[in-house]
C-alpha positions in Angstrom: 35.6 102.2 94.9 33.1 100.4 92.6 31.8 103.7 91.1 35.4 105.0 90.4 37.2 104.4 87.2 39.7 101.5 87.3 42.6 103.7 87.1 41.6 105.6 90.3 41.1 102.3 92.2 44.5 101.0 91.0 46.2 104.2 92.1 44.7 104.0 95.6 45.7 100.3 95.8 49.2 101.1 94.6 49.5 103.9 97.2 48.1 101.7 99.9 50.5 98.8 98.9 53.5 101.2 98.7 52.7 102.6 102.2 52.3 99.2 103.7 55.5 98.0 102.0 57.5 101.0 103.2 56.1 100.4 106.7 57.2 96.8 106.6 60.6 97.7 105.3 61.2 100.3 108.0 60.1 97.9 110.7 62.4 95.2 109.3 65.3 97.5 109.1 64.9 98.8 112.6 64.8 95.3 114.2 68.1 94.3 115.9 70.3 92.0 114.0 70.7 88.6 115.5 73.9 86.9 114.4 73.8 83.2 113.9 76.6 81.5 115.9 77.8 78.0 115.4 77.7 76.8 118.9 79.6 73.6 118.1 82.6 75.5 116.7 82.5 78.0 119.6 82.3 75.5 122.4 84.9 73.1 120.8 87.8 75.5 121.4 89.6 74.6 124.6 90.5 77.3 127.0 94.1 76.2 127.1 96.4 73.9 125.0 98.3 71.1 126.6 102.0 71.9 127.0 104.4 69.3 125.6 107.2 67.9 127.7 109.6 70.6 128.9 112.5 69.2 126.8 110.5 68.9 123.6 113.0 69.8 120.9 110.3 70.9 118.4 109.4 74.0 120.4 110.3 77.1 118.5 109.9 79.1 115.3 110.6 77.0 112.2 110.8 78.5 108.7 110.8 76.6 105.4 111.3 78.3 102.0 110.8 76.3 98.8 109.9 76.5 95.1 107.4 74.1 93.6 107.0 73.1 90.0 104.3 75.1 88.3 104.2 77.8 91.0 105.7 81.2 90.2 107.4 82.5 93.3 108.5 81.2 96.6 106.4 79.3 99.1 107.2 80.2 102.8 105.9 78.2 105.7 106.4 79.2 109.3 105.6 76.8 112.1 105.5 78.5 115.5 105.3 75.7 118.1 105.1 77.3 121.6 106.0 75.8 124.9 102.5 76.2 126.2 101.1 73.9 123.4 99.7 76.7 121.3 100.7 77.1 117.7 100.7 79.5 114.8 100.9 78.2 111.2 101.6 80.7 108.4 102.0 79.8 104.7 102.7 82.5 102.2 103.3 82.7 98.5 105.8 85.5 97.7 105.8 86.5 94.0 107.9 89.2 92.3 106.1 92.5 92.0 102.9 91.1 93.6 101.5 91.3 97.1 102.0 88.2 99.2 99.1 85.8 99.5 98.8 83.4 102.4 97.0 81.8 105.2 97.3 82.3 109.0 96.1 79.7 111.4 96.3 79.4 115.2 95.4 76.6 117.6 97.2 73.9 119.5 99.9 71.4 118.8 101.0 68.2 120.4 103.4 65.3 119.9 101.9 61.9 119.0 104.9 59.5 118.8 107.1 60.7 116.1 104.4 63.1 114.7 103.6 66.7 115.3 99.9 67.2 115.2 98.5 70.7 114.5 94.9 71.4 115.5 93.7 74.7 113.9 91.1 76.6 115.9 91.1 79.8 113.9 92.0 80.3 110.2 92.6 83.8 109.0 91.0 85.0 112.2 87.8 83.0 111.8 86.7 80.2 114.2 86.7 76.9 112.5 84.9 73.6 113.1 87.7 71.6 114.8 85.8 68.4 114.0 86.4 69.0 110.3 89.5 66.9 109.5 90.9 69.6 107.2 91.9 71.5 110.3 94.0 68.7 111.8 97.4 68.2 110.2 100.0 65.6 111.0 103.7 65.9 110.2 106.2 63.1 110.8 109.4 64.3 112.4 112.1 62.9 110.1 114.9 64.6 112.1 115.3 67.4 114.6 118.3 69.2 116.2 119.0 72.6 117.6 118.8 74.4 114.3 116.9 72.2 111.9 113.6 70.4 111.8 112.7 68.1 108.9 109.0 67.3 108.7 107.0 65.2 106.2 103.3 65.8 105.7 100.9 62.9 105.3 100.9 63.8 101.5 104.6 63.2 101.4 105.6 66.9 101.2 108.9 67.6 103.0 109.5 70.7 105.0 113.2 71.3 105.7 112.9 74.1 108.3 115.5 76.3 110.0 115.0 77.7 113.5 114.3 81.5 113.5 114.2 84.0 116.3 111.3 83.6 118.8 109.5 86.8 117.6 110.0 86.2 113.8 106.9 86.7 111.6 106.7 86.4 107.8 106.6 89.8 106.2 103.6 90.5 104.1 
């Protein structure tokens, strides 16, 4: 290589570098993908939720519809509190001539005195870190009867809900 013009040496080095680079790229692309899993979030999900007392009046589907200042459209919240202790929480913004936007959560619920505690395990289908306090929500039961459940969040937001049929889901 010493006797060759610089341009020839550079060409050979570039060809060698490109060949090695392509070989590394092909090797890297053919390796199996190993997905990183958050073991803490995966193991923190219980196999079963704890069922509330058989006569718990909060069991059921509860729908709240409301308008909020500064928000165009209607906010809809559906609390599905199942007898086995599992729950679904759906909140949706329904706007005229726009597709609905919302959040779907699932997990467990339980009664703590006069509070309903929702513990989210999955949010929009993704496993969450249940140790993150954002996924634990407490609602004080203001009143409950056969057809109405009035809840108040820790932030003071009131949810005047109406009982809906057991299979009811918010339309998207």
